[in-house]
N, C-alpha and C positions, 0 to 999 in steps of 0.2 A: 504494500499499500504506499502511496505517496501522498504527503500532506502539503497543502498550500494555503496561501491567504490572498485575499484580494486587496488591491489598493483602494483607497478612498479618493474618488477622482476630484474632490475639491482641494486636495493637497498636492504639493509638488511630486511628480512621478518618481524622479530619481531618489528623493528622500524616502518615499514609500517602499521602493524596491530594496533599499538598504535596510530599512526597518524590518522588513520581512525576512531578510537574510540574517539579521542580527538575532531575531527571534528563533532561528533554527529551522525554518521551513524548507521544504524541498523544491518548491516552485512558487512563482507568483502568477496569479490570475489577473491580468491587465484588463481593467474595465475601461474601454475606449469611449469614455464619456467626457463632455465638457463639465467644468470649465478648464481642468488642468490636464486631461488625458485624451482630448479629441485628436483624431488621426492627424490633423494638420499640425498640432503641437508636437505629437510623437514623431512625426516626419522630420521636424527640425532638430530632434535630439536622437535620432536613431543610432548614430555612432556612439554617443555616450551611454545610451541605454544598452546597446550591445555589449559594450565594454564592461559595464557593471554586472550584467547577467553573466558574462564569461568569468569575471573575477570572482563573483560569489558563487558560481557554479549552480545558479538557479535555473530550472527549466521554466518554460513559458507556456501558459495557456491564455488565450485572449477571449474576453467577453465582448461581443458585439454591441453596438449602441443600444441602450435601454429605452431612452425616451424619444422614440420615433414612431411613425404611423404607417407601417407597411400594409395595413389592412383598411386604410382611410378610404372613404367613398370619393374624396377629391383626388383627381389624377395628379395634379401638380404636388400635393403633399405626399402622396404615395411615391411619386418618382424621386422626390428630394430624399425621402427616407431610404429608398433603394440605393440612391447615390451614396449616402452615408455608409450603407452596408458594403458597397462595392469597394470604396476607398479604405474602409476599415479592414476588410479581408486582405486587400493588397498589402497593407501595413503589417498585418499579422504574418503574412507570408514572408515578407522581407525580414521580419525579426525571428523567423523560425519557429513560430507557435506550433505546438504539438497537436492542438485541437482548439476549436472555437465554440463558444457557447452563444446560443441564439434565444432571445425572447420571441415567442410567437406574436403575430400582429394582434394588438388589442382591438376589440370590436367597440368602437367609440362613436361619438356624435349621433347621427341618425341610423347608424348601422344596426342597432337592435331591432329596428322596424323593417329592416330588409335583410334578415339574417342570411339567407341563401346567397344573396349578392355579396354581402361582406365576407362570408366564408370562402366564396369563389375567388375574391380578390386576395384574401389571405393566402390561399393555396397558390395562386398565380405568383405572388411575391416569394413565397417559400421555394417554389420551383426555381425562380431566378437566383435566390441566395444560395441554395444547395448546389446548383449548377456552377456558380462562381467558386464556391468553396472546393468542389470536386476538381475544377480546372487547375486550382492551385495546390492540390494535394493536401487540403486541410480537413480532417474529419470534423463534421458538424454535429453538435449535440443540441437538440431542442429542448428547452427547459419547461417543466410544468409550471403553470401559474395558479392563480386562485380565482374564485368564482366571479369577481368583478370583471375579469377579462372576458367573460362569457364564452370562452373557448379554451382548450388545452389545459383544463384543470382536473379532469377525471380520466381514468384509464381508458374508458370507452372512446374518448376523443383521440387518444394516441393510437388506439387500434385502427382507426380509420386512416390517420396520417401515415403510419407505417405501411399500410397496404398501398397507398399512393406513392410513398417514398421509401422503398425497401432498404435503401443504403443509409438512411438517416438513423442517428443514434439518439439517445436521450440523456439529458442532465436532470437528475432527480433532486429537486430542491426540497429539503425537509421543512423549512419555514413555510413555504408556499403551500405545501400539502396539508399543513396543519390548520390553515385558515378556513374558517366555517365549516369545520369537520368535527362536530361535537363527539361522534363516536370514535374519532381517532383511528379510523380503519383505512383511509385513503393511501397512506404511505405503504401499508401492508399489501394493499391491492396492487400498487405499482410494482413492488418488488416481486410479488407472486406472478404477475402477468407478463412482465417484461425483463426477466433476469438476463436474457441475452442482448437486450438493447440498451440497457443502462451502462453508459461508459464514462460517466462523470457524476460526481455527487457535490451538492452544496449543503453545508451544515450551518444552521443557525436555529435559535429557539424563539418561541413567542407564546402568547396566551390564547392563540386561536382566533384573534380578532384583527390584529394588524401585523404587518411584516416588520417586527421590531429589531431584527438582527441581534437577538440577545445571545449571551454565552450558553453553552450547554449546561442544562440544569437550572436555568433561570426562568424557564417557561414551563409548558405543560407537556412537552414531547418526552416520551419514554425512550431515551436514546440507548440505554442499555439493551432493551428489547430490540430496538432498531438495528443495533450492531449485530446481534445474533442473526436477524433476518438477512442482513447484508451478507454476512459470512455464509449462511445457508444457501444464498443465491449464487455463491461462488465469485462474488465480486472482489477484485484485487487491483484496483486502478487509482485514479486520482480523487482526493477528497479535499475540496476548498472550504475553508472556514470563513464565512461572511459574518463575522462578529465585529460590529462598528461601535466599539466602546471607547470611552476616553481612557480606560485603564487597559493597557496592553496585556495584563495578566489574565483578563477575561479570555482573550484570544489564545493565549498559551495553555491556560488550563483546560480550555475546550478541547484543543488538540490532544493534550496529554491524557484526558479522560477517555476520548475516543480511541487513542492508540492503546491504552491500557486494556480496554475491553476487547479490542481487535486481537491483542496478544493473548488474552485469556481464552478467546473463542477458537484459536487455531488448533 
């Protein structure tokens, strides 16, 4: 298992990479979001970023832009979002990213009133992004979201997607799966139904209402049980800790708890 951490894109990227290295992680998951990690900014520091990654021996995973609208009903907004994805994938390829994580298109605006149209546009955009990633040799991991997205939050949604995109993989986000899931069975269903498709995991905790990005044990997710399920599914790849706390030890302790439970389950 490899353990990584994500930069907080409101902070300087090079400082974030050094911080993640100093905390003893195996890789950085680079969130390509403004204001500090937009692809244009990264493009201007690629040499320095490549140097620090080599010096610290950190591997790299890239998270494609989060706050874009690839399923929007407005063609111009949709195209601008796809342009951001294209440039970000090119940047990830130049940096040697081992994989890329993608948020599905959020059904927003008047989309809920024309769901079939919105879903078709989301699929059209996913086709473009997946083809671009494949052309660059970057494995693409589609992340599960939460009910407010109106799509891609239940296993049944991913069953349809994997049928249409058989080469696509999945990023299982524990925090997202816990939102509006009072029975806390959604995570288990994902692991049970897609053990061969999950190729990346995001770890954070919450209380089932908001995506708080809390440390392990600070919310309601039963991570000890989750680790057993992950190991039973045969998972042995990358786990990113999305713990955005002012106290760095929340991040470190989250990793150490998960690593300890993984070690006990082997």
